[in-house]
C-alpha positions as CSV (number, residue, x, y, z in Angstrom):
1,X,18.9,-5.2,23.8
2,X,20.5,-8.5,22.8
3,X,19.1,-11.6,21.6
4,X,19.8,-13.5,24.8
5,X,18.2,-10.7,26.9
6,X,15.1,-10.5,24.5
7,X,14.6,-14.3,25.1
8,X,15.1,-14.1,29.1
9,X,12.9,-11.4,29.1
10,X,10.4,-13.4,27.1
11,X,10.3,-16.2,29.6
12,X,10.2,-14.0,32.6
13,X,6.9,-12.2,31.2
14,X,5.5,-15.7,30.0
15,X,6.1,-17.1,33.7
16,X,5.1,-14.2,36.1
17,X,2.5,-12.5,33.8
18,X,-0.8,-14.2,35.6
19,X,-0.7,-11.5,38.1
20,X,-1.5,-8.9,35.6
21,X,-4.1,-10.8,33.7
22,X,-5.8,-12.4,36.4
23,X,-7.3,-15.8,37.3
24,X,-9.2,-16.6,34.0
25,X,-5.8,-16.8,32.3
26,X,-4.1,-19.5,34.6
27,X,-0.1,-19.3,35.1
28,X,1.6,-20.8,32.6
29,X,5.0,-21.9,33.1
30,X,6.5,-22.9,29.7
31,X,5.0,-21.7,26.5
32,X,6.1,-25.1,25.1
33,X,2.7,-26.4,27.3
34,X,0.4,-24.7,25.1
35,X,2.1,-25.7,21.7
36,X,4.4,-22.3,21.4
37,X,8.1,-22.1,21.2
38,X,9.9,-19.8,23.5
39,X,12.6,-19.1,21.3
40,X,10.4,-18.1,18.6
41,X,8.1,-16.5,20.8
42,X,11.2,-13.9,21.4
43,X,11.1,-12.9,17.4
44,X,8.1,-11.0,18.7
45,X,10.0,-8.9,21.0
46,X,13.0,-8.6,18.6
47,X,11.0,-7.0,15.9
48,X,9.1,-4.5,17.8
49,X,12.3,-3.6,20.0
50,X,14.0,-3.0,16.5
51,X,11.4,-0.7,15.3
52,X,11.8,1.3,18.7
53,X,15.2,1.5,18.3
54,X,14.8,2.8,14.8
55,X,12.3,5.7,15.8
56,X,9.7,4.1,13.8
57,X,7.1,3.4,16.9
58,X,7.2,4.7,20.3
59,X,6.5,1.5,21.8
60,X,3.9,-1.9,22.4
61,X,2.3,-4.0,24.7
62,X,1.5,-7.6,22.9
63,X,-0.4,-10.6,24.6
64,X,-0.8,-14.0,23.4
65,X,-3.0,-16.5,25.1
66,X,-4.0,-20.0,24.0
67,X,-6.4,-22.9,26.0
68,X,-7.1,-20.1,28.7
69,X,-3.1,-19.4,29.4
70,X,-1.0,-16.6,29.0
71,X,1.6,-17.3,26.6
72,X,3.4,-14.1,26.1
73,X,3.1,-10.6,27.6
74,X,5.7,-8.2,26.8
75,X,5.9,-4.3,27.1
76,X,8.4,-2.9,25.0
77,X,9.9,0.5,24.2
78,X,8.0,3.7,25.6
79,X,4.6,4.8,26.9
80,X,6.0,8.3,26.3
81,X,9.3,8.4,23.9
82,X,9.7,12.3,24.6
83,X,9.4,11.7,28.2
84,X,11.4,8.6,28.0
85,X,8.7,6.8,29.9
86,X,9.2,3.2,29.5
87,X,6.3,1.2,28.4
88,X,4.8,-1.0,31.3
89,X,2.4,-3.9,30.9
90,X,-0.5,-1.8,32.5
91,X,-0.1,1.1,30.0
92,X,-3.7,2.7,29.0
93,X,-4.4,3.0,25.2
94,X,-6.8,4.7,23.2
95,X,-8.5,1.9,22.0
96,X,-10.3,3.5,18.7
97,X,-12.1,1.5,16.9
98,X,-11.7,-1.6,19.1
99,X,-14.6,0.1,20.9
100,X,-16.6,-1.2,18.2
101,X,-16.7,-4.9,19.5
102,X,-17.5,-3.8,22.8
103,X,-20.4,-1.9,21.6
104,X,-21.9,-4.6,19.2
105,X,-21.8,-7.3,22.3
106,X,-24.1,-4.6,24.4
107,X,-26.5,-4.4,21.6
108,X,-26.7,-8.3,21.3
109,X,-27.1,-8.4,25.3
110,X,-30.2,-6.4,24.7
111,X,-31.4,-8.5,21.8
112,X,-31.2,-11.5,23.8
113,X,-33.4,-9.9,26.5
114,X,-35.9,-9.2,23.8
115,X,-35.2,-5.3,23.8
116,X,-33.8,-4.7,20.6
117,X,-35.3,-6.1,17.3
118,X,-32.2,-6.5,15.0
119,X,-34.1,-6.2,11.9
120,X,-36.4,-3.4,13.0
121,X,-36.0,-0.2,11.3
122,X,-33.4,2.2,13.1
123,X,-35.8,5.0,13.4
124,X,-38.0,2.6,15.7
125,X,-35.3,3.2,18.4
126,X,-34.4,6.6,17.0
127,X,-37.1,8.7,15.6
128,X,-34.6,11.1,14.2
129,X,-33.9,8.7,11.4
130,X,-37.5,8.5,10.0
131,X,-36.9,10.9,7.2
132,X,-33.3,10.3,6.5
133,X,-32.5,10.1,2.7
134,X,-30.0,8.8,-0.1
135,X,-27.5,11.3,-1.4
136,X,-27.0,10.5,-4.8
137,X,-24.1,12.5,-7.0
138,X,-24.7,13.6,-10.4
139,X,-23.0,15.8,-12.9
140,X,-24.7,19.0,-13.6
141,X,-24.4,19.0,-17.9
142,X,-24.3,22.7,-18.0
143,X,-22.1,23.5,-15.2
144,X,-20.0,20.4,-15.5
145,X,-19.6,19.9,-11.7
146,X,-21.3,17.1,-9.5
147,X,-24.1,17.9,-7.6
148,X,-26.1,15.9,-4.6
149,X,-29.6,15.1,-5.4
150,X,-31.9,13.1,-3.0
151,X,-33.9,10.1,-3.3
152,X,-36.0,7.9,-0.6
153,X,-34.5,4.7,0.7
154,X,-35.7,2.0,-1.2
155,X,-36.0,0.3,2.6
156,X,-35.0,1.6,5.9
157,X,-31.8,1.0,7.3
158,X,-32.0,-1.7,10.4
159,X,-30.0,-2.4,13.5
160,X,-28.4,-5.2,11.6
161,X,-27.2,-2.7,9.1
162,X,-25.8,-0.7,11.6
163,X,-23.9,-3.8,13.4
164,X,-22.5,-4.9,10.1
165,X,-22.0,-1.5,8.3
166,X,-24.3,-1.5,5.5
167,X,-26.4,1.1,6.6
168,X,-25.3,4.0,4.3
169,X,-23.6,6.1,7.3
170,X,-20.1,6.6,6.5
171,X,-17.0,8.1,7.9
172,X,-16.5,11.5,6.3
173,X,-12.5,11.2,6.1
174,X,-12.6,7.8,4.2
175,X,-13.8,9.4,1.1
176,X,-14.1,12.5,-1.1
177,X,-17.6,12.2,-2.3
178,X,-20.4,15.1,-1.7
179,X,-21.8,13.2,0.9
180,X,-18.4,12.4,2.5
181,X,-17.6,16.2,2.4
182,X,-20.9,16.9,4.1
183,X,-20.0,14.5,7.0
184,X,-16.6,16.3,7.5
185,X,-18.3,19.8,7.6
186,X,-20.6,18.5,10.0
187,X,-18.1,18.3,13.0
188,X,-19.6,14.8,13.7
189,X,-16.5,13.7,15.8
190,X,-17.4,16.9,18.6
191,X,-16.3,15.5,21.8
192,X,-18.4,18.2,23.7
193,X,-21.7,16.7,22.2
194,X,-24.1,14.0,23.7
195,X,-25.0,11.1,22.0
196,X,-28.3,12.2,21.4
197,X,-27.1,15.5,19.9
198,X,-25.0,13.3,17.8
199,X,-27.7,11.5,16.2
200,X,-29.7,14.6,15.8
201,X,-27.0,16.1,13.9
202,X,-26.1,12.7,11.9
203,X,-29.8,12.2,10.8
204,X,-29.8,15.5,9.1
205,X,-27.2,14.2,6.3
206,X,-27.9,11.7,3.7
207,X,-26.9,8.5,3.6
208,X,-23.9,7.5,1.4
209,X,-25.4,4.2,-0.2
210,X,-29.0,2.7,-0.1
211,X,-29.2,0.7,2.9
212,X,-27.9,-3.0,2.5
213,X,-26.6,-2.3,-0.9
214,X,-22.7,-1.2,0.1
215,X,-20.4,-2.4,3.0
216,X,-18.6,1.0,3.9
217,X,-16.9,1.5,7.4
218,X,-18.6,4.5,9.1
219,X,-20.7,6.0,12.0
220,X,-23.0,2.9,12.5
221,X,-21.5,1.7,15.7
222,X,-22.0,5.1,17.5
223,X,-25.7,5.0,16.5
224,X,-25.7,1.9,18.1
225,X,-24.6,3.4,21.4
226,X,-27.4,5.7,21.6
227,X,-29.9,2.7,20.9
228,X,-28.3,1.1,23.9
229,X,-29.0,4.4,25.8
230,X,-32.7,4.7,24.9
231,X,-33.4,0.9,25.1
232,X,-31.6,0.5,28.5
233,X,-32.8,3.8,30.0
234,X,-28.9,4.5,31.0
235,X,-26.2,6.6,29.6
236,X,-24.0,4.4,27.4
237,X,-20.8,4.6,29.6
238,X,-22.8,3.5,32.7
239,X,-24.3,0.5,30.6
240,X,-20.8,-0.5,29.5
241,X,-19.6,-0.2,33.0
242,X,-22.4,-2.1,35.0
243,X,-23.2,-4.7,32.2
244,X,-19.6,-5.6,30.9
245,X,-16.6,-4.0,32.2
246,X,-17.1,-4.3,35.9
247,X,-18.8,-7.9,35.6
248,X,-15.7,-9.2,33.4
249,X,-13.1,-7.3,35.9
250,X,-12.2,-5.0,33.2
251,X,-11.4,-2.2,35.9
252,X,-9.1,0.0,33.5
253,X,-11.8,0.3,30.5
254,X,-13.9,3.0,30.4
255,X,-14.3,6.1,28.4
256,X,-12.4,8.4,30.2
257,X,-9.3,8.2,32.7
258,X,-9.0,8.9,36.8
259,X,-6.8,10.9,38.1
260,X,-4.8,8.1,39.1
261,X,-4.7,6.6,35.7
262,X,-3.5,9.5,33.9
263,X,0.2,8.7,34.3
264,X,-0.3,5.4,32.4
265,X,-1.7,6.7,29.1
266,X,0.5,5.5,26.3
267,X,1.2,8.3,23.8
268,X,2.1,9.1,20.1
269,X,5.4,10.1,19.5
270,X,6.2,13.3,18.1
271,X,6.5,13.7,14.2
272,X,10.2,14.7,13.5
273,X,9.4,16.9,10.9
274,X,6.9,19.0,12.9
275,X,8.0,18.1,16.4
276,X,4.0,17.8,17.5
277,X,2.1,14.6,18.1
278,X,-0.3,13.4,15.7
279,X,-4.0,14.4,16.6
280,X,-5.0,12.5,19.6
281,X,-7.1,13.4,22.8
282,X,-4.7,14.2,25.8
283,X,-5.0,12.9,28.9
284,X,-6.4,16.4,30.6
285,X,-9.2,16.1,27.4
286,X,-10.0,12.1,28.5
287,X,-11.1,12.9,32.0
288,X,-14.8,12.3,33.4
289,X,-15.6,16.1,33.6
290,X,-14.8,16.8,30.1
291,X,-16.4,13.4,28.1
292,X,-19.8,13.8,26.9
293,X,-19.7,12.0,24.1
294,X,-19.4,8.3,24.5
295,X,-18.5,7.3,21.2
296,X,-19.4,3.6,20.5
297,X,-17.4,3.6,17.6
298,X,-14.2,4.5,19.0
299,X,-14.0,6.0,22.6
300,X,-12.6,3.4,25.0
301,X,-9.3,3.3,27.0
302,X,-8.0,0.1,27.8
303,X,-5.1,-2.0,28.8
304,X,-4.0,-5.4,27.1
305,X,-5.0,-7.3,30.0
306,X,-8.3,-5.9,30.2
307,X,-8.8,-6.7,26.6
308,X,-7.7,-10.1,27.3
309,X,-10.2,-10.6,29.6
310,X,-12.8,-9.3,26.8
311,X,-11.3,-11.7,24.1
312,X,-11.2,-15.0,26.8
313,X,-14.8,-14.0,27.3
314,X,-15.9,-14.2,23.7
315,X,-13.4,-17.3,22.9
316,X,-15.1,-18.9,26.0
317,X,-18.6,-18.6,24.1
318,X,-19.7,-15.8,26.0
319,X,-18.7,-16.6,29.9
320,X,-15.7,-15.8,31.9
321,X,-15.2,-16.9,35.4
322,X,-18.9,-17.9,35.9
323,X,-20.0,-14.7,34.5
324,X,-22.4,-15.1,31.4
325,X,-22.4,-12.0,28.8
326,X,-23.9,-13.7,25.8
327,X,-25.0,-17.2,24.9
328,X,-23.1,-19.3,22.4
329,X,-25.7,-19.1,19.6
330,X,-25.6,-15.7,19.8
331,X,-21.8,-15.3,19.4
332,X,-22.0,-17.6,16.8
333,X,-24.3,-15.3,14.7
334,X,-22.0,-12.3,15.4
335,X,-18.9,-14.0,14.0
336,X,-20.7,-15.4,11.0
337,X,-20.8,-13.4,7.5
338,X,-23.4,-11.2,7.8
339,X,-22.8,-9.1,4.6
340,X,-25.5,-9.8,1.5
341,X,-23.9,-11.6,-1.3
342,X,-22.4,-9.8,-4.2
343,X,-22.5,-6.3,-2.7
344,X,-19.7,-3.8,-3.0
345,X,-17.0,-4.0,0.0
346,X,-14.9,-0.5,0.4
347,X,-11.2,-0.8,1.0
348,X,-9.4,-1.1,4.6
349,X,-6.3,-3.2,3.6
350,X,-5.9,-6.4,5.1
351,X,-8.9,-5.6,7.4
352,X,-11.4,-5.1,4.3
353,X,-14.2,-7.8,4.5
354,X,-13.7,-8.8,0.6
355,X,-13.7,-12.2,-1.2
356,X,-10.4,-11.2,-2.5
357,X,-8.9,-11.6,1.3
358,X,-11.3,-14.3,2.2
359,X,-12.9,-12.4,4.6
360,X,-16.6,-11.3,5.4
361,X,-18.0,-9.1,8.3
362,X,-20.2,-10.3,11.3
363,X,-22.0,-8.1,13.6
364,X,-19.1,-6.2,15.2
365,X,-16.2,-8.1,13.6
366,X,-14.4,-8.9,10.5
367,X,-14.5,-12.9,9.6
368,X,-12.1,-15.2,7.9
369,X,-14.4,-17.0,5.7
370,X,-11.9,-18.9,3.5
371,X,-8.5,-20.9,4.0
372,X,-7.3,-19.3,0.8
373,X,-7.2,-15.6,-0.8
374,X,-5.8,-14.0,2.3
375,X,-1.8,-14.4,2.4
376,X,-2.0,-13.9,6.3
377,X,-1.9,-16.7,8.5
378,X,-4.9,-17.5,10.6
379,X,-7.8,-20.1,10.5
380,X,-11.2,-20.1,9.2
381,X,-13.7,-18.4,11.7
382,X,-11.2,-16.2,13.3
383,X,-12.5,-12.9,14.0
384,X,-10.7,-9.5,14.3
385,X,-10.5,-5.6,14.3
386,X,-8.2,-2.9,14.7
387,X,-8.4,0.6,15.9
388,X,-7.2,4.0,14.2
389,X,-4.3,4.1,16.6
390,X,-2.6,1.2,16.2
391,X,-4.4,-1.3,18.2
392,X,-5.4,-4.7,17.0
393,X,-6.8,-8.1,18.1
394,X,-7.8,-11.4,16.7
395,X,-9.6,-14.3,18.2
396,X,-8.7,-17.7,16.7
397,X,-11.5,-20.4,17.8
398,X,-10.1,-23.1,16.0
399,X,-6.6,-22.8,17.6
400,X,-8.1,-21.6,20.8
401,X,-6.0,-18.6,21.2
402,X,-6.3,-14.7,20.9
403,X,-3.7,-12.1,20.4
404,X,-3.9,-8.2,21.6
405,X,-1.4,-5.8,20.1
406,X,-1.7,-2.3,21.5
407,X,0.5,0.6,20.3
408,X,0.1,4.2,19.6
409,X,0.7,5.3,15.8
410,X,-1.4,7.0,13.2
411,X,-3.5,4.2,11.3
412,X,-1.8,4.6,7.8
413,X,1.5,3.3,9.6
414,X,0.0,0.6,11.5
415,X,-1.1,-2.2,8.7
416,X,2.8,-3.6,8.6
417,X,2.9,-4.3,12.3
418,X,-0.7,-5.7,12.2
419,X,0.4,-8.2,9.7
420,X,3.7,-8.8,11.1
421,X,2.1,-9.6,14.4
422,X,0.0,-12.5,12.9
423,X,3.3,-13.9,11.1
424,X,5.1,-13.7,14.0
425,X,2.3,-15.3,16.3
426,X,1.5,-18.3,14.3
427,X,5.1,-18.5,13.7
428,X,5.7,-19.5,17.1
429,X,2.9,-21.8,17.3
430,X,4.5,-25.2,16.6
431,X,2.0,-27.6,17.5
């Protein structure tokens, strides 16, 4: 695709995409009306199309909005490279950890209703965690090998700890300690389990850290999904549907696909070395009949336009089209740094909530806390997160804008695309 065609396509999508997103993002005839350069927005298409042509990625759907108006929406490359199926704006993606902000919103909705106490012990809602212990790795002098001993928590892990990832619960694949190895052996990602069964299984494992003493990304948000079930009296998928996605008009967002939606599922491309797709659930596995575990940490499927509705609600301080999901003060707390000062914060590249990157972590999102440190474009107060299959979003309240990047690739490959998307978007914002 040459540069003139890319520029024309960018202009056409910017002008006609209103029908895709809906009435909450009003039609924009010229990106310049919202401070963007049409010519510079074309760089986004050029960048992603170039990597599609190289075979680096299958395709992407990219969306930018500012001041409640859609600035850019482009479907690039292939929804399924192996089948040569072109990407479409309404392609459905595995959102992975972009589910976490939705789950966090669900928890805060119940907190606003007085049904969840954010500093209460988790065992107040999930008694299975009453006797959870902390795993401490020590080297056995005689054997010269590490062994796991156990100690009582110095304080209980709280709901706030779950929201900000200071609970001591971890992801097994993200480390190699004996606790991480135990998590891997426990088959915690079993799609055939219910949330109740998951919690029972997880509660028998030790915490990797004393609660509140280390920020480490992990299975905390899945536990929050079970708390929502217990407190609300309904299954987590039903709560999300009835209280969040349906009111916001997010009709393509759920933990499973309908038969009509299956052909719209975006796929990871096959690894040239093996001829196989990297591990992900197939369209057949993502049916309602086969889903039992509604993962609050990573189970949702969605589209760019649906997630744009969620982002616009957050940018509007909790309201969209007359539907209020959260109060402004609740959003203010969620998007403030909640990590205790001075504690270790582990990894995750540009997503890391570390002082070195100028980031903290709120209740469900990473938050930019400093104008310096991070080399990436943005504003103090912008908040963001990403998913294991290449999905990414950020919301910039100062600029009244947000971006959604949806692609499907293994997480280790996705960092350059997140970072490039930041620079391309802000590089097109000229006033």
